[in-house]
N, C-alpha and C positions, 0 to 999 in steps of 0.2 A: 665562695666556690669551694668545693670539696676535692681534695687530692685523692687519687685512686688508692694510694697506699697509706693513708693517714691512720686508719684503724685496723686492727687485726680481727676484731669481732665483726660478724655481719651486721650491716645496718638495715633496719626494717622500715619499710614505707607501705602506705596503702597502695600506691601506684608507682611503677618504675617505667619510664619512657626511654626507649633506646632510639636516639636520633633527635637532634635539636634543630632541625629545619623548621620551616613554617608549620608543618603538620605536627611535629612533636611539641613545638611551642604551644600550639592551640590545644592539644590534648592536655598538656600540663596546666594551661590556664583554666580549662573547664574543670579539671580535677581539683585544683586549688579553690576555685569558686564554690565547689561543693564541700569544701572543708576537709579534703583528703590530703594527707601528706604525700609529697611527690618528689621523686628523684628523676633527673634528666641526665642521660649519658650521651656524650658527643666526642667523636674521635677526631673531628676536624674543627671547623669554625661554627660556632653557634649562629644560627641563621640559615645554614644549609645552602644547597645548590642554588636555590632561587635568588638569594641575596648576593652571592658572590660570583656565580658562573652562569647564570641563566636569566631569569626574568629581569632583574634590575639592571645589570650591565648591558644586556642585549637591547633593552628598550631605551636605555640612555644613549646607546650608539645609534639606534634607529630614529630617535626623535628629530635630531637636526636634519637627517636625510629626508624624512617625510615632510618636515616643515619647509625646507627649501623647495621640494617638489611642489608643494601646495602653493607657495609664494610665487613660483615661476608661472603659475596658471592664473594669476590675478592681474588684470590690467592696472597699470600705474605702479605696480610693484615689481613685475617680472624683470624689468631691465636692471634693477638694483641687485638682483640675486643670481646673476648668471655666472659668477665666479666660482672657484672651487671652495669646498668646505675647509675650515681651519682644522686640519687633522689633529694637531697638537691640542687644541682647545676641546675638540670632541672627545679625545682619549682622556684628557684631564677630568672632564665632566663625568665620563664613565667611571674613572677611579673614585671620584667623590661619591657617586651613587652606590658603588660597591664598598663604601666605607674604607677604602684603601686596604681591603682584605684584612681588616681588624674587627673583632667581634665584641669589643668592650661594651658597647651600648646594648647589644642584645643579651649579653650575659647579665648586665645590670637589670634589664627588664625581667628576666626570669627570677633573679634573686629578689627583686622587689615584690613579685607576686607570692614569694615564699617557697619557691622550688629550690631544691639543692642541685647544683650543677656538678657533675662528675666528669672530669676530663679523662678520656681514654677510650679504648675499644670495648664495647659491651658485648658479652656472649652469654647466651642461655646455657645454664649448666644443669637444668632440670626444671620441673614445674615451679613457676613463680620464683625462680632463682637466676640471678644475673651476676656474672663476675666481670669486673671492670679492670682492664689491664692498662696501666698508665704508660706514657711514652718511655719512662725509665724502667719499665718492666714490673713495677710494683703492682700487686693485685689487691682488689677490694671487693668483698662479697656483699651483694645487695639481695634482699628478699622482699617480695611483694605480698602483702596480706590479701589483696584482691585482684590486681590486674597488672600484667606487663603489656605495654603497647610498643610494637615494632614499627618505627617510623623512619627507617633507614634509607628510603627512597630508591632511586635507580641510578645506574651508571651508563655511560655511552658504550655502545658495542663497536669494537673495531674488528673487522673480519680477519680471519687467519689467512694471510696471503703470502706468497713468496716475496721476501724482501721487506715485509711490513715493519720489522723491528728497526732495520737500518734507515728506513724512510722517516721514522719518527713522525707519524701523521698527527695532525690536529684532531681533537674531539671538540665538542661544544665548549669545553672549558678553555682550551687554548684560543678558540675563535673569539670568545667574548673577553678575554683578558690580554690579547696580544698588544705589544707595546708599539708596533708600527705596522703599516699596511704592506703586505707582501706585494712584490711586483706582479707576480702571476699566482693566482690561487685556483686550484681545482677543488670543487666541492662534489662529493659523491653522495647523492640522495636528494630527492625533490620534495621532502616533507617540510614541516614548519621550520626546523632549524636550518635546513638547506636553503630555503628561499629567503629567510630573514637574514642569514649571514651573507648570502649573495647580494642582497640589497645594500647591506652595510658596506662591505668591502669594495664593491664596484663603485659606490659613491665616494669612498675614501681614497680611490686611486688605483685599486688593484684591477688587473685584467682577470675577470672571473669566467671560468668554464664550469658549467653544471653537467654532471654525468648522471643520467637517469636510467635505471634498469627497465622501468616501465615505459608507458607512453605519455604520461602527463605529470605535471606538478600537482601537489596537494591532493593526492589520490583519495583521501578520506572525505573530501568535501565534494560539493556538486561540481561536475566537470567544468562549468564555465568559470569557476573560481581560479583553477589552475591555468586556464587559457588566458584570462585577463592578466594574471600575475606574470605569466610567461611572456606575453606581448610587451609588458612594461619593462621587464628585465632585458629583453632583447633590444628594445629601443634605447635602453640605458647603456648598451654596449656589451652585455654579458652574452656568452655563447651557451646554448642549451643543446645537449645531444641526448636523444632518447634511444631506448632500446639497446643500450650498451652496458657491459659489466667490466669491472676491473679484474684482471687476472694476475697481475704482478706489479711490484714497485721496485725501483732501483734508485739509490742515492749513494753512489760510490764515495763521494767526498762529503764529510759531515756538514760542511757549510755550503755545499753545492746544490744544484737543482735536483729535483726528484723527477724521474721518468715514470709515467703511468702507462702500463700496457693494457690494452683493451681486447675484449674477446673477438672483435672484428678485425684484429691484426694491426690496428692503428696504435699510435703512441702520442701521448700528450706530455709536454714538459712544463713544469711549474716550479715555483719557489717554495710553495707549501701546498699540502693536500689536506683537506678536511673530510673526515668520514662522518656523515650525518645519517646513519643507516639503522637507527633503532636503539632501544634501551634494554637493559637487563636488570633484574632486581638485585639490590645489594644485600643478599642473604647468604652468600657463599661462606662467609666467616662469622656466622651468627650463632652457631651451636645448635642448629635445628635438629641435628641427628640425636641430640640428648633427649628430645621429646618426641621422637618417632617421625620427624618430618625430613624432607629431602633438602640438603644444603643447596643453595643456589636457585631454589624454586620460587615462583610466585606463590603467595599465600592466599588461599581461597577463603573468603569470609562470607558471613551473612550480612544482612542490611544494617546491622548495628556495628559492623566491622569486627565482629568476633570470629576468630579463626575456627573453621569447622572442625568438630571433634574435640574442642576444648571448652572449658568454662572460665578460663582466666586469661587467655592470650588474644590480643587484638593486633590486627595489621591494618595500618591506616596510611593512606596516600599511595604513592607509586607501587609499593610492594604488593598490594592486592590486585594490581593490574586492571582496576575498574575504569579509571580515567586518569591518565598521567598528566595532570595539570595542577599547578599550585593551588589555584582557587578551589578546585574540586577536592583536593586533599585537605584543605582547611575546612571545607564543608563537612567532609567525613570526620574530621577531628572533633568538630562541634557535636556531631551525632554520637560518635564513640564516647566522648567525654561525658555526655549526658547519660548514655547507656551504662557506663561504668558506675556513675554516681547512683543511678536508679537501682542497679543490681546490688551495690554495696548497701544501700538503705533498704533493700528488700521491698521496693515499691514496684507496682506493675509497670511494665514497659508498653509504650505505644508503638507497636511494630507494624501496624497496618500501613499500606502505602501513604506517604506524606505525613506519617506520624512523627512524633518528636524524637524517636529512636530508630528511624529508618532512613537510610541514605537513598531515598527513592530517585532523586534527581540523577543519580549515576546511570540509570537505565534509559532515560529518554529526554533529559533536559540539561545536557552538558553544554555550556557555552564556551566558545573559543574565539579569540581574535588573533589573526595573523597580521603583524604590524609591518607589512610591506607597503609599497606604493604601486597599485592601490591596496588598501586594506581589504582583508577577507575575513568575514565573521559569520559564525553559524551557531545554531543551537538546535538540539533535537535530531531528528532523523532526516537523512537525505531521501530523495525520491526512490533511489535504488534500495536503500535500507528499509523504507516503509513497505515497498512492494515485496521484498524478501520476507518480511515479517508477516505478510498475509493481510495487510490493511487494504481496504478499498479507498484509494486516495486519488487526489487530483493536484497536480503542480500548477501553481499560478505564478506567472512571471511578469515583471515589469522592467522597462528600461529606466534606470535611475537618472539618466541624462534628461529624461522627459519631465522630471519634477522641477518646479520653479526654484526651489532652494538649491538644487544641484548646480543650475546655471549661474546662480549668484555666488556659489562657493568657488567655482573655478571655470574658466574658459575651457572648452573642449572636454568637459567632464565625461568620463566613461565609467559605466557601472551597471549593475544588474541586481535585481532582488527576486527572490523566489520564496513562496510559502507553500507548504505541503498540508493540504486539508484532508482530514479524516472525514470521508463523505457520510459515514454512518452516524458519527457523533457530532459532526460539524464543529470540530475544534482543530487547532493547529498541532501537527506532529513535529514540524520542523520549519525553520526559517534560515535563509542564507542571504547575506548582503555582500556585495563586492563593489568597492569604489572608494575614492578619497573621502576621509572623514567619517566613515560609517561605524567605526569601532564603538563609539558612545551610543550608537543607535541599537546595539545588540540587546541591551538589558530590557528594552520594551518587548522584544521578541521572547526573551527568556521568561518574563512574567507571563506572557500570553501562553507559552507552551507549558511551563510548570504549573500555572494556575488553571490550565485547561479551560480558558475563557471561551465561551461560545462565540461563534462568528457573529451571531445576532447582537451580542453585547459589544463586541469590538467595533461594530458599526457606529456605536455611540461614543467611542473614544476619539475625540476630534483632534487631529494634529494641528499644531500651530502653523500659521502661514507667514512667511514663506520659508519653511525649513525642509531639510532632506526627509524628515519624518513623514512628510506628506505622501511618501511612497506607500504608507499603510493604507491610506484612503484609496489610492489607485489600485492596489492589490485587491482590496475588498470590492471595489467597483467591478474589477475584472471577474472576480468570482461570482458576484451577484448578476452580472450581465448588464450592468448600467452604472 
């Protein structure tokens, strides 16, 4: 590892990566694989948001919750799993999956591929120039012969409300790293973070109230996804209030409850409040002004993830606002790393759709799984999105409970599947599944959408019996009319 203030002269690399989350790590990996010298700058923990405050800890918390729910629906097993979860064991497992918030292993991985790790805050100071400020204030200058990749991710947005500072609200970071379950938890927002954290903390003993400004949960998915998840959360004991907004917070005593004031005049009291109301790019302290860009802005890129108007700056992952998902950011990193290597070697780029240097999947084949009970998973366009885009489409639905594999999976199975068919090309534009155990079913849909597999060929993809995947046959039969 390199200390920020070790050398007074600038250090020169082929590529400088700012941000060592999964995205930055993958850019560095692709650059090193191409033989390019690479520096990686990180101000917090190497491994980033996903490893310590998002994907890994949240899914570690959710896994026992969902496993217990599944087991309770299996005859011969349900009676054995009616008791409460072992909260201490669940949190200990979460800590293990988050590496106890230590990044030694991920630092060693970067060093093993030959990347230099610089601890400190990286800021652009001009074209191809980055200054790293170490925690002790020492500065180290880095220059990039070919490319700087901004992989700083995004941060949770907490709205500016009266009393918000004294209320000390949770963001996703506190929600995934809390050391105990609050007695009462208010969650503001009905997106992925909101519903996943409601699922976790309700199961771990908290009284959860979800406050939603709109009319439904998971508003970016098909409407039935949010409806089924809302039904399950309500049955588990959570309260869901739609059409309300928070206007103020009060927590007079530092260790006392927080009072949440709503725009309908009502008040809700809780021990903690979580705001899950969106993300903002971590670009406000990046030095964008030194290269003519707006601090705090999302960075607009082409399909190779190169920032528009430059020939050296790349923005990969959340900061380009294309698809705020870890797996999609890592995909972009593979594309960007290959593009940097090609441009460095002055070899032609394959930038046509689905080419080696084009992140085409960002536009219409983005997969996502929401790890609630039931799970919700989707890829591509919803019906509303496809219609807005001007496609001539048909939505084909099927009740997942009517598939033999679903009945074997769980008593009282509830779920739904939908595929969106482009009627002119007879390919799939989108697929959504909602139901227990469907997360691993999504990749088949992703292949169908990304591969633009014709319906006529999908008819020959025979699902194994008796699995939940048989829903594919039922969807195709419904489309064909037999």
